[in-house]
C-alpha positions, 0 to 999 in steps of 0.5 A: 500500500502506497503511503501518502505524502503526509505520512512520508513527511511524518516518518522523515520528521518533516512538519507535515503541515508545511506545503512543498514550497515551504520545505527547504531544498534538503527536506524536498529532496529527502521527501522526493527520495523517500516516495515510492512514485513520482508525485507531480507537485513534488516534481514541479517544485523541484524543477521550479527551484532548479530553473527547469520548470519550462523544460518540465512543462514541455517534457513528454513520457520519453524525457521527463525523467532526464529533466527531473534528474537534472533538476535534482542534481542542480538542487543537490549541488546547492545543498 
């Protein structure tokens, strides 16, 4: 059974009352890595912070993973 984002946040010790845009980069990446599946809102927030939102919005099933991986790498470099 898949856990909700709030359940995962709680398990990670992240205040589950925070919205994604209120999370630090470290919290956002921790949450992303702990989730069992891609969650659009998380992916959008990661790409937005990495300056790749436009690329994310124009990505398709073949390249969305590449865009997301670049976004994650960009944010990891900033942590």
